[in-house]
C-alpha positions in Angstrom: 91.3 111.3 130.3 89.5 113.2 127.6 89.0 111.3 124.3 88.7 112.9 120.9 85.8 115.4 120.8 82.5 113.7 120.0 81.6 116.1 117.2 83.1 119.3 115.9 81.3 121.8 113.8 82.8 121.9 110.4 83.9 125.3 109.3 86.4 127.0 107.0 88.4 129.9 108.5 90.3 131.5 105.6 91.8 134.6 107.2 92.1 136.2 103.8 92.5 139.8 103.1 89.6 141.5 101.4 89.9 141.7 97.6 90.1 145.3 96.4 87.6 146.7 94.0 89.2 147.4 90.6 89.6 151.2 90.3 87.9 151.4 86.9 84.8 149.5 88.0 83.1 151.2 91.0 80.9 148.9 93.0 77.2 148.9 92.5 74.6 147.9 95.0 72.2 145.1 94.3 74.3 142.2 93.0 77.3 140.3 94.4 79.1 137.1 93.7 79.4 134.7 96.5 79.8 131.0 97.3 83.0 130.6 95.2 83.8 126.9 94.6 86.6 125.1 92.8 85.6 121.7 91.5 82.4 122.1 93.6 84.4 122.4 96.8 85.1 125.5 99.0 88.8 126.3 99.1 90.0 122.8 98.2 93.6 121.7 98.7 95.6 119.4 96.4 93.4 119.7 93.3 94.5 117.1 90.8 93.2 118.7 87.6 95.5 120.9 85.5 92.4 123.0 84.4 90.0 123.0 87.4 86.4 124.3 87.0 85.3 127.4 88.9 81.7 128.2 90.0 80.0 130.9 92.0 76.5 132.3 92.9 75.1 135.7 92.5 72.8 137.3 95.1 70.8 140.4 95.3 68.1 142.0 97.5 66.3 143.3 94.4 63.7 141.3 92.5 64.5 140.3 88.9 68.2 141.0 89.2 70.5 138.8 87.2 74.1 138.6 86.0 74.9 139.8 82.5 78.7 139.6 82.6 81.5 138.5 84.8 85.2 138.8 85.4 87.4 136.3 87.2 91.0 136.9 88.3 93.3 134.3 89.6 96.5 135.3 91.5 99.6 133.4 92.8 99.3 135.1 96.2 96.8 136.7 98.5 98.7 140.0 98.2 98.5 140.1 94.5 94.8 139.3 94.6 94.2 142.1 97.0 95.9 144.5 94.6 93.6 143.3 91.8 96.5 141.5 89.9 95.4 138.4 88.1 99.0 137.3 87.4 97.8 133.7 86.7 94.6 134.5 84.8 92.4 137.5 84.1 89.3 136.7 82.0 88.5 140.4 81.5 84.8 141.3 81.2 82.9 138.3 79.7 79.3 138.8 78.7 77.0 136.0 79.9 74.9 134.8 82.8 76.9 131.5 83.4 78.1 130.9 86.9 79.0 127.2 86.7 82.0 125.2 85.6 84.2 128.0 84.1 87.3 126.0 83.1 90.5 127.6 84.1 92.4 128.9 81.1 95.3 130.9 82.5 99.0 130.2 82.8 99.9 126.5 83.3 99.7 125.6 87.0 102.5 123.7 88.7 102.3 120.9 91.3 101.7 122.3 94.9 101.0 125.8 93.5 98.6 128.0 95.5 95.9 129.9 93.6 93.8 132.8 95.0 90.8 134.1 93.0 87.8 136.4 93.1 84.8 137.2 90.9 83.1 140.4 89.8 79.6 140.4 88.3 77.6 142.9 86.2 73.9 143.2 86.9 71.0 143.6 84.5 71.7 147.3 84.2 75.3 146.8 83.3 76.6 147.9 86.7 79.6 146.2 88.1 79.5 144.6 91.6 82.2 144.8 94.2 84.7 142.0 94.0 83.7 138.9 95.9 85.4 137.8 99.0 88.6 136.0 98.1 88.7 132.2 97.7 91.6 129.9 97.1 92.6 126.5 95.9 96.0 124.7 95.8 97.3 122.2 93.3 98.2 118.6 94.1 100.9 116.6 92.5 99.9 116.6 88.9 102.2 114.0 87.4 103.3 110.6 88.6 106.9 111.9 88.4 106.2 114.6 90.9 105.8 112.0 93.6 109.2 111.4 95.2 107.8 109.4 98.1 107.8 105.6 98.3 105.2 103.3 99.7 106.2 102.3 103.2 104.7 100.0 105.9 105.5 97.7 108.7 104.6 94.2 107.7 105.9 92.4 110.8 103.2 94.1 112.9 100.5 92.1 111.1 101.9 88.7 112.3 100.9 85.4 110.7 97.4 84.7 109.5 95.7 82.2 111.9 96.0 78.6 110.6 93.1 76.2 110.8 93.2 73.3 113.2 91.5 70.6 111.2 92.8 67.9 113.6 92.4 64.4 112.0 90.3 65.7 109.0 91.3 64.5 105.6 90.8 66.1 102.2 88.2 63.9 100.5 87.0 63.5 96.9 84.4 61.5 95.0 85.9 58.1 94.5 84.5 57.8 91.0 86.4 60.7 89.5 89.2 60.1 87.0 92.5 62.0 87.1 92.4 64.9 86.4 88.9 65.4 87.8 86.4 67.0 85.5 84.7 70.3 86.2 81.3 70.0 88.0 79.5 69.5 91.3 80.2 66.8 93.9 78.1 66.0 96.9 79.3 64.8 100.3 77.2 63.6 103.2 77.7 62.5 106.8 75.2 61.7 109.5 75.9 61.5 113.3 74.0 61.4 116.5 73.9 63.8 119.5 72.7 62.6 122.9 71.7 66.0 124.2 70.9 69.5 123.2 73.7 71.6 121.8 75.5 74.3 123.7 78.0 75.2 121.0 78.9 73.9 117.5 81.4 75.4 115.0 82.3 74.1 111.6 85.7 74.8 110.0 85.4 74.1 106.3 86.9 74.7 102.9 86.5 73.2 99.4 88.5 73.6 96.3 87.0 75.5 94.4 83.6 76.3 96.1 81.1 74.9 98.5 77.6 75.2 99.9 77.0 73.8 103.4 73.6 72.3 104.5 72.8 71.2 108.0 69.6 69.2 108.5 68.3 70.3 105.1 69.0 74.0 105.6 71.7 75.9 103.7 73.9 77.7 106.2 76.9 78.9 104.2 78.0 79.4 100.6 81.7 80.2 99.9 82.7 83.4 98.1 83.0 83.1 94.3 86.4 84.8 94.4 89.3 83.0 92.8 91.2 80.8 95.3 88.8 81.7 98.1 89.2 78.1 99.3 92.7 79.0 100.6 91.1 80.6 103.6 89.0 78.1 105.6 85.6 79.4 106.8 84.2 79.3 110.4 80.5 78.7 110.6 78.4 78.6 113.7 75.8 75.8 113.4 74.7 75.4 117.0 71.2 76.6 116.3 70.7 74.0 113.6 71.8 70.8 115.4 69.4 68.8 117.6 69.4 65.7 119.8 69.2 62.6 117.8 70.4 62.1 114.2 71.8 65.0 112.3 72.7 65.2 108.6 75.5 67.3 107.0 75.6 67.7 103.2 78.3 69.7 101.4 78.0 70.5 97.7 81.3 71.3 96.2 82.0 72.7 92.7 85.1 72.2 90.7 85.1 75.1 88.3 87.8 73.8 86.0 89.3 70.4 85.4 91.9 69.5 87.9 92.4 69.0 91.7 89.4 69.6 94.0 88.4 68.4 97.4 86.6 69.0 100.7 88.2 69.5 104.2 85.8 69.7 107.1 85.7 69.7 110.9 82.8 70.1 113.3 83.3 70.6 117.0 80.2 70.3 119.2 79.6 70.6 122.9 76.3 69.4 124.3 74.4 70.6 127.3 75.7 67.7 129.4 79.3 68.7 128.6 79.9 66.0 126.1 82.1 66.8 123.1 81.5 65.4 119.6 83.9 66.0 116.7 83.1 65.1 113.1 85.8 65.4 110.5 86.0 64.7 106.8 87.4 61.1 106.3 86.6 57.8 104.6 83.3 57.5 106.6 81.7 60.2 104.4 79.8 59.3 101.3 79.9 61.1 98.0 78.4 61.2 94.5 78.2 63.3 91.4 74.6 62.3 90.7 72.7 63.1 93.9 69.1 62.8 92.7 66.2 65.1 93.8 66.0 66.6 97.3 69.5 65.5 98.0 70.0 68.2 100.6 67.3 67.0 103.0 66.2 63.4 102.3 68.3 60.5 103.7 68.8 58.7 100.3 72.5 59.0 100.4 73.1 55.6 102.1 73.6 54.2 98.5 76.3 56.8 97.7 79.8 55.2 97.6 82.4 56.1 100.3 84.5 59.1 99.7 88.2 58.7 98.9 90.7 60.3 101.2 93.7 62.3 99.8 95.6 63.5 102.8 95.5 65.9 105.8 95.6 69.6 105.9 99.0 70.6 104.5 99.1 67.9 101.9 99.7 68.5 98.2 98.4 70.2 96.2 96.7 72.5 98.7 99.3 73.1 101.5 98.4 74.5 104.9 95.4 76.7 105.1 94.6 79.8 107.0 91.2 80.6 108.4 88.7 83.5 108.8 89.2 83.6 112.5 89.1 87.2 113.7 92.5 88.8 113.0 93.1 92.4 114.3 96.6 93.6 113.8 97.7 96.8 115.6 98.0 100.0 113.6 101.5 101.0 112.6 103.5 104.0 113.8 105.8 105.5 111.1 108.2 108.4 111.6 111.1 110.4 110.3 112.9 113.6 111.2 114.1 116.5 109.1 115.6 119.9 109.4 114.1 123.2 108.2 117.2 125.3 107.7 115.6 128.6 106.6 112.5 130.7 107.2 109.5 128.9 105.8 107.1 130.6 103.4 104.7 127.7 102.8 104.5 124.0 103.5 102.0 121.4 102.3 101.8 117.6 102.8 100.5 115.4 100.0 99.5 111.9 101.3 97.7 108.7 100.3 97.5 105.2 101.8 96.6 101.6 101.2 94.6 101.7 104.5 93.7 104.8 106.5 96.1 107.2 108.1 96.4 110.0 110.7 99.4 112.3 110.0 101.4 114.1 112.7 103.9 116.9 112.6 106.0 117.8 115.6 103.6 115.9 118.0 100.3 117.2 116.7 97.8 115.6 114.4 97.6 117.9 111.4 93.8 117.6 110.7 90.6 116.7 112.4 89.4 114.8 109.2 88.5 111.2 109.7 89.3 108.0 107.7 91.8 109.6 105.3 92.4 109.3 102.4 89.0 107.7 101.7 87.6 104.5 100.2 88.1 103.5 96.6 88.9 100.4 94.5 92.5 100.2 95.4 93.3 97.9 92.5 92.6 100.8 90.2 93.2 104.0 92.2 94.2 105.4 95.6 92.9 108.8 96.7 95.3 111.6 97.8 94.7 114.4 100.2 96.7 117.6 100.7 97.1 119.6 103.9 98.6 123.0 104.6 101.1 122.7 107.5 102.9 126.0 107.1 102.3 126.9 110.7 103.5 123.5 112.0 107.0 123.5 110.5 109.5 124.9 113.0 113.0 126.3 112.4 115.5 123.6 113.0 114.6 120.0 113.9 111.2 118.7 113.0 109.5 115.3 113.0 106.8 113.8 110.7 104.8 110.8 111.8 101.8 108.7 110.8 99.4 106.1 112.3 98.5 103.6 109.6 95.5 101.3 110.2 93.6 98.6 108.1 90.6 100.7 107.1 88.8 99.5 104.0 92.0 98.2 102.3 92.7 95.3 104.7 90.1 95.5 107.5 86.7 93.9 107.9 84.2 95.4 105.5 80.6 94.5 104.6 78.9 91.2 105.4 80.5 87.8 105.4 83.1 88.2 108.2 85.8 88.8 105.6 88.9 91.0 105.6 91.8 91.6 103.2 89.5 92.5 100.3 92.2 94.4 98.5 95.4 93.3 100.2 97.3 92.5 103.4 100.2 95.0 103.3 99.3 98.4 104.6 101.2 101.2 103.0 101.6 105.0 103.3 102.9 107.4 100.8 103.5 111.0 102.0 105.4 114.0 100.7 106.1 117.3 102.5 106.8 120.2 100.1 108.5 123.2 101.8 108.9 126.6 100.1 111.4 128.8 101.8 111.3 132.6 101.9 114.3 132.8 99.7 112.6 130.9 96.9 114.3 127.5 97.4 112.3 124.3 98.1 112.8 121.1 100.1 111.0 117.8 99.8 110.6 115.3 102.8 109.2 112.0 101.5 108.4 108.6 102.9 111.2 106.2 102.0 113.6 103.5 103.4 115.1 105.9 105.9 111.8 106.0 107.9 111.3 103.9 111.1 108.3 101.8 112.2 106.8 100.4 115.3 103.5 99.9 117.1 101.9 101.8 120.0 99.0 102.0 122.3 96.4 101.0 119.7 96.3 97.2 119.9 93.4 96.9 117.4 91.6 99.3 115.2 88.9 98.2 112.8 85.7 99.7 111.4 83.5 96.8 112.3 85.4 95.0 115.1 86.2 98.2 117.1 89.3 99.3 118.8 91.4 98.3 121.8 93.9 100.8 123.3 96.5 100.2 126.0 97.8 103.7 126.9 100.8 102.3 128.8 102.2 101.1 125.4 102.2 104.6 123.8 105.8 105.7 123.0 105.9 109.1 124.6 106.8 111.8 122.0 107.1 109.4 119.1 106.0 112.0 116.6 108.3 114.8 118.0 111.9 115.6 117.1 114.5 114.1 119.3 112.6 110.8 120.0 114.9 107.8 120.4 113.8 105.4 117.7 116.9 103.2 117.7 114.8 100.2 118.8 112.3 100.8 116.0 112.3 98.7 112.8 113.2 99.7 109.3 110.1 100.2 107.2 109.1 97.8 104.4 108.9 99.5 101.0 107.0 98.8 97.8 103.3 97.8 97.5 101.4 94.7 96.5 99.2 96.9 94.2 100.2 99.9 92.0 97.0 102.0 91.8 96.8 105.3 90.0 97.1 108.2 92.5 94.1 110.4 92.1 93.0 113.6 94.0 90.0 112.9 96.1 87.1 114.8 94.4 84.9 114.9 97.5 85.0 116.6 100.9 86.7 114.9 103.8 84.8 113.2 106.6 84.4 115.7 109.5 82.4 116.1 112.6 79.3 118.3 112.0 77.3 118.3 115.2 77.3 117.4 118.9 74.6 115.0 120.3 74.1 114.6 124.0 72.5 111.4 125.5 68.8 111.6 126.1 69.0 109.0 128.9 71.4 106.7 130.8 70.5 103.2 132.0 72.4 100.7 134.1 71.4 97.2 132.9 73.7 95.7 135.4 75.9 97.1 138.1 78.8 99.1 136.7 77.6 98.9 133.1 76.1 102.0 131.7 74.3 102.5 128.3 73.8 105.9 126.8 70.7 106.5 124.6 71.4 109.2 122.1 67.9 109.2 120.8 68.8 108.8 117.2 70.8 106.8 114.7 74.1 108.4 113.8 77.6 107.9 112.7 79.6 109.4 115.5 82.4 109.2 118.0 81.7 109.1 121.8 83.5 111.6 124.0 84.0 111.1 127.7 85.9 112.4 130.6 87.1 110.4 133.6 88.8 111.4 136.8 90.4 109.1 139.4 93.0 109.0 142.1 96.0 106.7 142.1 97.9 105.1 145.0 101.4 106.4 145.3 102.7 102.9 144.4 101.3 103.1 140.9 104.2 103.6 138.5 102.4 103.9 135.1 99.1 105.2 133.7 96.1 103.0 133.8 95.3 100.7 130.9 92.6 101.8 128.5 90.7 99.0 126.8 87.9 100.2 124.6 86.2 99.2 121.4 85.5 102.0 119.0 85.4 103.2 115.5 88.2 105.7 115.8 92.0 105.6 116.3 92.9 107.9 119.1 93.3 107.4 122.8 95.1 108.4 125.9 95.2 107.0 129.4 91.8 106.0 130.9 90.0 103.5 133.0 88.6 100.2 131.6 86.1 101.0 128.9 84.6 99.3 125.9 83.0 100.9 122.9 81.4 99.3 119.9 81.2 101.1 116.5 78.1 103.2 116.1 76.3 102.2 112.9 
């Protein structure tokens, strides 16, 4: 098995024809325009601005040389540009030394339109340079109405969020509160004894609206301040804070507005002698709204009145709660087929996601970019990317596919062991624009006719890693002719409606290859590679093995990684490199 290459050198191969020198302006030595950029990017695709900004540099081998004038031409094709035809825009000769942020002011540009451009400069002596090497950009979908694609996903693949097992725990409140309870802080305390040292101890806790957990006088956890964060019970490891003898748990809750509030708590402890001790919130706890000084550490709470019980997990008004137990749904596979009935002149895909995606066309991944379309505040906007796939569209039957994973939208991000920061329902929106040689066009867009399933990737998360079972990969799922009759219909619509915005930055790409400096074997069969530096990268490995003739399927690949691609391999694990 050979995994995705560790690192690829980023490069841009344009394959453009040289731009001809205008006949009335013979080239002069000493000055040339180079480094052409549109919106500060080299040959960007899918630009989302109707009037993008153009920039370039001037270079010369002579001292004191400078630009005194320039001319920019923009053409609708490489052939027109090569003939010196600026059919979209021709600035003519413009006096000035500016080389930055020239705003396009030519003919109105349409969605998906390609643009080719070149620059000519005049030096300090008024002599014209040769035309620069050609550059290009293409337009994205400029108006919301240009998007014909729908948001699609596969919600069943996520499964149900894990529910908290609170056992015999009861919701408890301060007995002195009226109904409805006023806003403010309440304090709950419980002491218990342990006969031996602790091997493991885990708290499952929530409080409406917020809480702070103290064990033996030390604050161990504070709940998020987000609205309704109490609906997801938190798991807190407290083993290192418990001790043989008497232990004291205090929970400070905060009711942010008048109305229902409460505490639900369970502690499961295993001691070194194998004994199990469980402490749950019930009528044995004590509570108050006036705790006095040093309430978190001093045992003055014996005078607090007993807490009042309301009901178990699932009772009104709270209902049954889910937990922050690790949840790692499999990435989704999405596919559809289409027919290209005529010779293709040009084809581009515009795509975005609530999550991250890899796009496929006729069995091949269309880009080596990582983590598309990029991170943003999904409640406000989702980035779009555009890819030229002209060479990948074949006459006749074609297939378009995508792998859709949690990414930043729904996966684990940042500290706090939290996921679903923006939402739970992963979505893809993709639109293939085909221009035929006869001038007609065709649009292939995500919609209810697409099919969905899962594949070899059982888990894929930035922080938690990846697990792949190559025996579960549907062979040829992104190729035409694949039998998807057992696949599910996609879910449509999205839980948020962000503005779709062209990504203004470069994609994430591999830029270097780093080989291990040393290998160590900390225990038999376990190898550790020392790369000699900190990096954000993707391991690459090769493995070779021999199978008995009775083996009927490829081996299982189990690995933990930060990427989303795998084929058959022996048992491996990989943690994200941070």
